[in-house]
C-alpha angles and dihedrals in degrees: 000000000000131000135177122204124198132176112233125176096322095321138084122247111208119200116176152120116303089251091056096048090045094060088049096044096114091060098041138081122192113240110208091192093069100017093238140106117260134198138178110274089235088068091066097103094046093047093050092048092052092048092050090049089057091045092242122173103243126201099194109196092151099073111086101155126109139230107247134205092230096183105176115227104191136125088217121099124207114266124221095260091049092052090048090051092048091051091050091049092049091050087055089057091261094296124114150070126285120202116204128156120247111279096028097099109268092153094050089047089057088054089054089051091051091050090050099054098029095205134132105282138207119194114200118202135176101235141038091236090057091047091058091043093052093045092054093047093047093050090051094045099047102022091228136118113268124206124218133207115193142042092055095314120118106171117134118194138158087277112037136169119206138175116241090248093054093043090056090052099045107028093091086066102036103029092107094056100074132068094183125044118191116194110198116202084013093186084084092061102076093065113117092251102034094052090065091071089061092044092054095050122087094202106144091197117062135177129187120196128196141149090227134355107217101160135153114249096260093051091045089054091051092050091048091051097045100038110007139255125312101273099177134021114184119220109231093207092055091048091052091049089050089052092243091122129038115262109259147174133201123222122193114198114198106203125195118227117240117255094259095046092043091056093045090049092049093052094046092045093051092051092048096046093045090054092050093050094044090054095040095235115175114200090188089073124078090244095051098105095041090048089053093051092047091050090049090055097044103039121077090228093044097100092053090047092052092048089050090052091052094046097051090046093051093050092049095045102045112008128154094268091057092049090052093048091046093054091046092055092048092050093047092054106046095158097045129104104231132195115196116201127199134178095233143023095247092061091045092052092045091055092045093051094044095051102024093245129152114256128208120198135149086273093062111109116245095245092049091046091052090049093049092051092047091051090048091052092048093047097245087116106035092178131047127185119206140166107208108318094095094050091095140039104350117131110215107148090168092070111101103160127053123186117196104201092172140343147148127286090253113125091206093058092049094048090047090053091050089049092059090072100038102080104121121249128165111274094004123142115180127213127192114199119197117197113205127181109233117230094022137099088266091083092067092042090053093049091052097050093048094061094113138102089248091072101043113119091357101086121120 
């Protein structure tokens, strides 16, 4: 039994004896254009294992990655939870997702995985900032040149860091060059576009990293197929007890709307809800939001309904009571480093203008963003306001107070925001304040996003 494998534009071409292609039939599709069988590049490891099991003679022209030295130059030593995660990942044949909260050493764990498999590695990240951060850390850890794909860089090396966007664009050309693929913030991977970068890569070893995996069933299935199952999920309470994370508490402040805002909220809410019911819009379905927008465009009262939706949301997210509570917390903690989180840019800018605070959003230029973060770390700016851009991948160990003014009902977002203040520092005790407008839809949103081990027995 003979079989030849070749990488071709993000897929595998399989040319072999009928017996060989027959045992692989479930993974193959016949391509009439070239007269050969074809498979997704991500099936490489499974195909090779099956062929070896049948003692096939394999001509492997697909593999183009190298065995690396991967000597780790770092003063850090693996912690107990990192060793446990590494053991679980190895038992899963070095394929799977590892869930660790921010500040517990996900990046260093990836270095341990690289040292274990010693293969050419691509690290895929969601943002350009994270790409540069990973590249710097990898160069320091392994004392080797690191390539980058994204943000104007197009340098592919044995160790490369890429944004998801660039990986999608280039993986059809370079998908044979890596034996290990690390997907940071891997909850981004199951998207219809992002998943293609994993599908076009032959890497037999795969690692997904995330602070929390709160995915719908379909997305969870995609991640399991492309990377592997969740092999390790760290317990935040155990990590705090082991002094891996800073000690912390969470405080939820339920704030009553003023009389004027309460009446305005009630009127806007009634108009919005009446419109939803009249048009039988179900926000539990995937089409709920698009159905609402379509109805707003088509119905004569749609514009008023949409304005009512926006108004009640604005009052709930950033009303007068929240602004008062926010200023009180800032004044009561003059020596703290405070991150203020909002659900939208408008609320962030409103807070920034009201209290003369620096604001970071996706519109902030890269140089200004770098300057703001440097000033925050040094203490020149003790408070930063942001919408969502600091949810992921920003290292600010100085932050010890987080204030969630508004946000979604997503557990992952809330845990990520908590994680921004949990990096351990001597003498640090972190506090996460959550401001919730009483008598509004925010109560239910807050309850949903707090369904996580991080909030058990810590609620006030």
